[in-house]
C-alpha positions as CSV (number, residue, x, y, z in Angstrom):
1,M,19.2,20.4,-43.0
2,K,21.4,18.5,-40.4
3,K,19.4,16.2,-38.0
4,G,20.1,16.1,-34.3
5,A,20.4,12.8,-32.2
6,F,17.0,13.2,-30.9
7,T,15.2,14.8,-34.1
8,G,11.8,13.0,-34.9
9,W,11.5,11.4,-31.6
10,Q,7.7,12.9,-31.6
11,D,7.1,11.3,-34.9
12,V,8.1,7.8,-33.2
13,F,6.2,8.7,-30.0
14,A,3.0,9.1,-32.0
15,F,3.6,5.9,-34.0
16,T,4.2,3.9,-30.9
17,W,1.4,5.6,-29.1
18,K,-1.4,4.7,-31.8
19,Q,0.0,1.1,-31.8
20,A,-0.6,0.8,-28.2
21,V,-3.9,2.5,-27.8
22,K,-5.8,0.8,-30.9
23,G,-5.5,-2.6,-29.2
24,K,-8.4,-4.5,-27.6
25,G,-6.3,-5.6,-24.8
26,F,-5.4,-2.3,-23.7
27,K,-8.9,-0.7,-23.7
28,A,-10.3,-3.9,-21.7
29,A,-7.2,-3.6,-19.2
30,T,-7.7,0.2,-18.8
31,V,-11.6,0.0,-18.2
32,G,-11.4,-3.5,-16.3
33,V,-8.8,-2.1,-13.8
34,A,-10.4,1.1,-13.5
35,L,-13.8,-0.6,-12.5
36,V,-12.1,-2.7,-10.1
37,F,-10.3,0.3,-8.1
38,L,-13.7,2.1,-8.0
39,I,-15.2,-0.9,-6.6
40,V,-12.5,-1.2,-4.1
41,G,-12.7,2.3,-3.2
42,L,-16.4,2.0,-2.5
43,A,-16.0,-1.2,-0.4
44,I,-13.4,0.3,1.9
45,S,-15.8,2.9,3.4
46,T,-18.9,1.0,3.1
47,I,-17.4,-2.2,4.6
48,M,-16.0,-0.1,7.4
49,A,-19.3,1.6,8.0
50,F,-21.4,-1.7,8.2
51,V,-18.7,-3.0,10.7
52,Q,-19.1,0.0,12.9
53,S,-22.9,-0.2,12.8
54,E,-22.9,-4.1,13.7
55,E,-20.5,-3.5,16.6
56,D,-22.5,-0.5,17.8
57,G,-25.8,-2.2,17.6
58,K,-24.9,-5.5,18.6
59,V,-26.8,-7.2,21.6
60,S,-26.1,-10.5,23.2
61,P,-28.9,-12.9,23.5
62,V,-27.7,-13.9,27.0
63,G,-30.6,-13.3,29.5
64,V,-30.9,-14.8,33.0
65,V,-27.7,-16.1,34.3
66,S,-27.8,-18.7,37.2
67,L,-24.8,-17.9,39.3
68,E,-23.0,-20.5,41.5
69,D,-20.3,-18.5,43.4
70,E,-17.9,-20.7,45.0
71,S,-15.0,-18.0,44.8
72,G,-15.1,-17.0,48.5
73,L,-14.7,-13.5,47.6
74,A,-16.0,-11.0,50.2
75,V,-17.5,-8.7,47.2
76,L,-18.8,-10.1,43.8
77,Y,-19.3,-6.7,42.1
78,L,-21.9,-7.7,39.6
79,D,-23.1,-3.8,39.2
80,G,-19.8,-3.4,37.6
81,F,-20.5,-5.8,34.8
82,T,-23.9,-3.8,34.2
83,Y,-22.1,-0.6,34.2
84,T,-19.7,-1.6,32.0
85,Y,-21.6,-3.7,29.4
86,G,-25.0,-2.6,29.8
87,E,-25.7,-1.8,26.2
88,E,-24.2,-5.0,24.8
89,Y,-26.1,-7.1,27.5
90,P,-29.3,-5.2,28.2
91,N,-31.3,-8.4,29.2
92,V,-28.7,-9.9,31.6
93,S,-29.8,-10.4,35.0
94,F,-27.9,-12.6,37.8
95,V,-30.0,-15.0,39.7
96,E,-28.3,-17.5,42.2
97,N,-29.1,-21.1,41.4
98,A,-32.1,-20.3,39.1
99,E,-34.2,-23.2,37.7
100,E,-34.5,-21.6,34.4
101,Y,-31.6,-19.8,32.9
102,S,-30.0,-19.0,29.4
103,L,-26.5,-19.7,30.9
104,K,-25.1,-21.0,34.0
105,L,-22.1,-19.5,35.4
106,K,-20.1,-21.0,37.9
107,I,-16.9,-19.3,39.9
108,T,-14.4,-21.4,41.4
109,Q,-11.4,-20.6,43.4
110,K,-8.3,-22.6,42.1
111,E,-4.9,-22.5,43.2
112,G,-3.2,-19.4,41.9
113,G,-6.5,-17.7,40.4
114,Y,-10.1,-18.3,39.7
115,L,-11.9,-20.5,37.3
116,L,-15.1,-19.3,35.1
117,S,-17.3,-22.0,33.7
118,A,-20.1,-21.5,31.5
119,V,-22.9,-24.4,30.9
120,L,-25.6,-23.8,28.2
121,P,-28.8,-25.8,28.8
122,F,-30.0,-28.3,26.2
123,E,-30.9,-27.0,22.8
124,S,-30.0,-23.6,23.8
125,D,-30.4,-20.7,21.4
126,I,-27.1,-19.3,22.8
127,S,-23.8,-20.1,20.7
128,E,-20.8,-21.1,22.2
129,G,-19.1,-17.9,20.8
130,D,-21.8,-15.8,22.6
131,A,-21.0,-17.6,25.7
132,Q,-17.1,-17.2,25.4
133,D,-17.6,-13.5,24.7
134,F,-19.7,-13.2,27.9
135,L,-16.9,-15.0,30.0
136,D,-14.2,-12.8,28.5
137,D,-16.2,-9.9,29.3
138,F,-16.9,-10.9,32.9
139,T,-13.3,-11.2,33.8
140,V,-13.3,-7.3,34.1
141,C,-16.0,-7.9,36.7
142,M,-13.8,-10.4,38.6
143,E,-10.7,-8.2,38.5
144,Q,-12.9,-5.5,40.2
145,S,-14.3,-8.0,42.7
146,K,-10.7,-9.2,43.7
147,L,-9.9,-5.6,44.6
148,L,-12.9,-4.7,46.5
149,S,-12.6,-7.8,48.4
150,S,-9.1,-7.0,49.4
151,G,-10.0,-4.5,52.1
152,I,-8.0,-1.7,50.4
153,P,-9.3,1.9,51.2
154,Q,-11.2,3.4,48.4
155,D,-8.7,6.2,48.1
156,K,-6.1,3.5,47.3
157,L,-8.0,1.5,45.2
158,V,-8.2,4.3,42.5
159,F,-4.5,4.0,42.1
160,A,-4.7,0.2,42.1
161,M,-7.3,0.1,39.7
162,S,-5.7,2.7,37.0
163,G,-4.2,1.6,33.9
164,V,-0.5,1.4,32.9
165,S,0.6,2.4,29.5
166,T,4.4,2.3,28.0
167,E,6.4,4.5,25.4
168,Y,9.8,5.1,24.4
169,L,11.3,8.1,23.1
170,T,14.8,9.3,21.9
171,A,16.0,12.4,23.3
172,G,14.4,15.4,21.5
173,E,11.7,13.4,19.8
174,E,8.1,14.0,19.8
175,E,5.6,11.2,20.9
176,K,4.1,9.6,17.8
177,S,0.4,8.3,17.8
178,V,-0.4,4.8,16.9
179,G,-2.1,6.0,13.6
180,E,1.1,7.7,12.6
181,V,3.3,4.8,13.1
182,L,1.0,2.3,11.4
183,V,0.7,4.9,8.4
184,T,4.3,5.7,7.9
185,M,4.8,1.9,7.8
186,F,2.2,0.8,5.6
187,V,1.9,3.4,3.0
188,P,5.4,3.5,2.0
189,M,5.0,-0.4,1.4
190,L,2.0,-0.1,-0.7
191,T,3.6,2.8,-3.0
192,I,6.8,0.3,-3.2
193,F,4.4,-2.6,-4.2
194,A,2.5,-0.6,-6.8
195,L,5.4,0.5,-8.5
196,Y,7.0,-2.8,-8.5
197,M,4.1,-4.4,-10.3
198,M,4.3,-1.3,-12.7
199,T,7.9,-1.7,-13.6
200,L,7.6,-5.6,-14.2
201,V,4.7,-5.3,-16.3
202,Y,5.5,-2.3,-18.4
203,G,9.3,-3.0,-18.3
204,Q,8.7,-6.3,-20.3
205,G,6.4,-4.3,-22.6
206,I,9.2,-1.7,-23.4
207,G,11.5,-4.7,-23.8
208,N,9.2,-5.9,-26.7
209,I,8.7,-2.6,-28.3
210,V,12.6,-2.0,-28.4
211,S,14.0,-5.1,-30.0
212,V,10.9,-6.2,-31.9
213,E,11.6,-4.1,-35.0
214,K,15.5,-4.7,-35.2
215,S,15.1,-7.5,-37.6
216,S,12.2,-6.2,-39.8
217,K,11.9,-4.0,-42.7
218,L,10.0,-1.2,-40.8
219,M,13.6,-0.3,-39.1
220,E,14.9,0.4,-42.5
221,M,12.2,2.8,-43.1
222,V,12.4,4.5,-39.9
223,L,16.0,5.0,-39.6
224,T,15.7,7.0,-42.9
225,M,13.6,9.7,-40.9
226,T,15.2,9.5,-37.5
227,K,18.2,8.3,-35.4
228,P,18.8,5.7,-33.0
229,Y,18.6,8.1,-30.2
230,A,15.2,9.6,-31.1
231,L,14.1,6.2,-32.1
232,L,14.7,4.9,-28.5
233,L,13.3,8.0,-26.7
234,G,10.1,8.0,-28.7
235,K,9.4,4.4,-27.9
236,I,10.2,4.8,-24.2
237,S,8.2,8.2,-23.6
238,A,5.2,6.7,-25.3
239,T,5.0,3.7,-23.1
240,V,6.0,5.8,-20.0
241,V,3.3,8.5,-20.7
242,L,0.7,5.9,-21.6
243,A,1.3,4.0,-18.4
244,L,1.3,7.0,-16.2
245,L,-2.1,8.2,-17.7
246,Q,-3.6,4.6,-17.0
247,L,-2.1,4.8,-13.4
248,G,-3.7,8.3,-12.9
249,L,-6.9,7.2,-14.0
250,W,-6.8,4.1,-11.9
251,I,-5.8,6.2,-8.8
252,V,-8.9,8.7,-9.6
253,C,-11.2,5.9,-9.6
254,L,-9.9,4.7,-6.2
255,V,-10.0,7.8,-4.4
256,G,-13.3,8.9,-6.0
257,G,-14.8,5.4,-5.2
258,F,-13.3,6.0,-1.5
259,F,-15.0,9.3,-1.0
260,G,-18.1,8.2,-2.9
261,G,-18.4,5.3,-0.4
262,H,-17.7,7.7,2.4
263,F,-20.7,9.6,1.5
264,I,-22.9,6.6,1.2
265,A,-21.8,5.1,4.5
266,E,-22.4,8.5,6.4
267,T,-25.7,9.2,4.7
268,V,-27.4,5.9,4.0
269,I,-25.7,3.2,6.0
270,Y,-24.8,4.3,9.6
271,P,-25.2,8.1,10.4
272,G,-22.6,7.3,13.5
273,Y,-20.2,6.4,10.8
274,V,-16.3,7.5,11.5
275,N,-13.8,7.0,8.6
276,Y,-10.8,6.2,10.5
277,I,-8.4,6.5,7.5
278,L,-9.4,10.1,7.0
279,E,-9.0,10.6,11.0
280,V,-5.3,9.1,10.6
281,F,-4.5,11.4,7.7
282,E,-5.8,14.5,9.5
283,L,-3.7,13.5,12.6
284,L,-0.8,13.2,10.4
285,S,-1.2,16.4,8.8
286,M,-1.6,18.2,12.4
287,E,1.8,16.9,13.6
288,E,4.0,20.0,14.5
289,G,6.8,20.2,11.8
290,S,5.6,17.4,9.7
291,S,4.9,17.6,5.9
292,A,2.9,14.3,5.7
293,F,0.2,14.6,3.3
294,S,0.6,18.3,2.7
295,V,0.2,19.6,-0.9
296,G,3.7,19.9,-1.5
297,A,4.4,16.5,-0.2
298,I,1.7,15.0,-2.5
299,V,3.1,16.9,-5.4
300,L,6.7,15.9,-5.2
301,C,5.4,12.2,-4.3
302,L,3.6,12.1,-7.6
303,L,6.6,13.7,-9.5
304,C,9.1,11.2,-7.8
305,L,6.7,8.2,-8.8
306,C,6.9,9.5,-12.2
307,I,10.6,9.7,-12.4
308,G,11.2,6.6,-10.7
309,F,9.0,4.8,-13.1
310,L,10.7,6.4,-16.1
311,F,14.2,5.3,-14.5
312,Y,13.1,1.6,-14.4
313,C,11.6,1.9,-18.2
314,V,14.8,3.4,-19.4
315,L,16.6,0.6,-17.9
316,S,14.3,-1.9,-19.4
317,G,15.1,-0.4,-22.7
318,T,18.8,-0.4,-22.2
319,V,19.0,-3.8,-21.4
320,A,16.6,-4.9,-24.3
321,S,18.8,-2.7,-26.5
322,F,21.6,-5.4,-26.1
323,A,19.4,-8.1,-27.9
324,S,20.4,-7.8,-31.6
325,K,17.8,-10.5,-32.1
326,T,14.2,-11.0,-31.0
327,E,15.2,-14.4,-29.8
328,E,17.7,-12.8,-27.4
329,L,15.3,-10.6,-25.6
330,A,14.2,-13.2,-22.9
331,Q,17.7,-13.6,-21.9
332,C,18.4,-10.1,-21.8
333,M,15.1,-9.1,-19.8
334,A,16.2,-11.6,-17.1
335,Y,18.8,-9.2,-16.0
336,Y,16.1,-6.5,-15.8
337,Q,14.0,-8.5,-13.7
338,I,17.1,-9.2,-11.4
339,A,17.6,-5.4,-11.0
340,V,13.8,-4.9,-10.4
341,I,13.7,-7.4,-7.8
342,I,17.0,-6.3,-6.0
343,G,15.6,-2.5,-5.9
344,F,12.2,-3.9,-4.5
345,F,13.4,-6.0,-1.9
346,G,16.2,-3.5,-1.0
347,A,13.6,-0.7,-0.6
348,Y,10.9,-3.0,1.0
349,T,12.9,-4.8,3.8
350,L,16.3,-2.9,4.3
351,P,14.3,0.3,6.0
352,L,12.8,-2.2,8.5
353,Q,16.3,-2.2,10.2
354,E,15.7,1.5,11.4
355,K,19.3,2.7,10.6
356,E,19.4,6.2,9.3
357,W,22.7,5.9,7.5
358,L,21.3,2.9,5.6
359,N,18.0,4.7,4.7
360,T,20.2,7.5,3.3
361,I,22.0,5.2,1.1
362,L,18.9,3.6,-0.1
363,R,17.5,7.0,-1.0
364,I,20.5,7.9,-2.9
365,F,21.2,4.5,-4.9
366,P,18.6,4.7,-7.9
367,L,17.6,1.0,-7.9
368,T,16.1,1.4,-4.3
369,S,15.2,5.0,-4.3
370,A,13.1,4.8,-7.5
371,Y,10.6,2.5,-5.1
372,L,11.4,4.2,-1.7
373,L,11.3,7.8,-2.1
374,P,7.6,8.5,-3.1
375,G,6.4,6.7,-0.1
376,D,8.7,8.5,2.2
377,I,8.0,12.1,1.1
378,L,4.2,11.4,1.2
379,V,4.1,10.4,5.0
380,G,6.8,12.7,6.0
381,N,9.8,10.3,6.6
382,V,11.7,12.7,4.3
383,N,10.7,16.3,4.5
384,V,10.1,18.4,1.2
385,G,13.6,20.0,1.1
386,M,15.7,16.8,1.4
387,G,12.9,15.1,-1.0
388,V,13.6,17.6,-3.7
389,L,17.3,17.0,-3.4
390,Y,16.9,13.2,-3.7
391,T,14.5,13.6,-6.5
392,V,16.9,15.4,-8.5
393,L,19.6,13.0,-8.0
394,L,17.1,10.3,-9.1
395,F,16.4,12.4,-12.3
396,V,20.1,12.8,-13.0
397,F,20.6,9.3,-12.9
398,T,17.6,8.9,-15.3
399,L,19.3,11.3,-17.7
400,A,22.5,9.6,-17.7
401,L,20.7,6.4,-18.4
402,V,18.9,7.7,-21.2
403,L,22.3,8.5,-22.7
404,V,23.7,5.1,-22.3
405,A,20.6,3.6,-23.4
406,G,21.0,5.3,-26.7
407,K,24.6,4.6,-26.9
408,V,23.8,0.9,-26.6
409,Y,21.0,1.1,-28.9
410,K,23.0,2.7,-31.7
411,N,26.1,0.5,-31.0
412,Q,23.9,-2.6,-31.6
413,L,22.4,-1.5,-34.7
414,F,25.4,-0.3,-36.5
415,H,28.4,-2.0,-34.9
416,K,27.4,-5.2,-32.9
417,G,24.1,-6.1,-34.2
418,V,22.9,-6.2,-37.8
419,N,24.0,-3.0,-39.8
420,I,20.2,-2.4,-41.0
421,L,20.9,1.0,-42.3
422,E,24.1,0.0,-44.1
423,R,22.2,-3.0,-45.8
424,F,19.4,-0.4,-46.8
425,K,21.6,1.7,-48.6
426,K,23.3,-1.0,-50.6
427,K,19.8,-2.2,-51.4
428,K,19.3,1.4,-52.9
429,A,22.5,1.7,-54.8
430,V,21.9,-1.6,-56.6
431,K,18.3,-0.6,-57.6
432,S,19.7,2.7,-58.7
């Protein structure tokens, strides 16, 4: 029976899988990183709850404030301070030139404005930080006092005291919230960085697997049962599947820890806890016409992440195939690392230029699209329809690279490298 180019790759896959899994380092790393991600997920929600509980329950130790008003203002609106910061300063009372006080506040008029000075009594229980916080908060009272002292009628004061905000929009563009802007910036960066670390770590591992057996007798036995294409495919696919299962476990631990921490924070730590991360995700998913964090976007993001990782793993195998000897591997893998760095920095920094034509090129060029596409699809920078098109292009590049990798590996074995199979046949002929 004639064997095809990929016949027997399953056997190589199973062998490579067993060799990788049975190592103690693999189990320790998998479980250890999973525990770290679980703890990180728990910490994100619980720390958020502790911070909110401290901020909501924070009470300043400032009590009696000895007031020395040399501002010359007609109205010093102290009730405005009590109204605005009453919960944070429940014990504050303002007394002019008090003999016993927790803090002395002096207001003087200077050229071009006013100066607020705080003096703490000797061996005071109030820290310098508490005093500075009080001065910062009292500036609101001063702004209100200046307006009230100006003689402006009450109806015009409403306009004078109203806030001013800014925004800019492109014609036909909908307004973006602060949460949407932050998420669309940082989530793609996180996915790029995560994939970058994976391609560096596992790419080196694939290089070792591809080249380590070239000069050993094990290669002679394997090549009697399978072909170079199948051999390379089995090795790379086993490593890719193993890495993706590890990544999947770590993601489950991170997400599980996050929602576990969310439950603990909501029921145990602080009943008034608000999970801002979930609030932002919900806000994004409700944007009209946006596919951000939809089921389709999440599925396509994961698929694109797998294909992008496969692309770099095949690239690693291709580069490692040029090493005819184990000693040459380090030199060959240096070129792989250069390609990884180019793809990473291109996807990480160039989108900040905010040029659509440049982003389109980055989403087509495989070195950058493998990093850039998953995050862009997830946050809605690319809709699902265009995401499918870009993902198909990346898959086509990956398939083409698989054929190139197999061709290089075969040529190195039989032509430019050590002709192991021919040497094995000659040994059998001598023995017979």
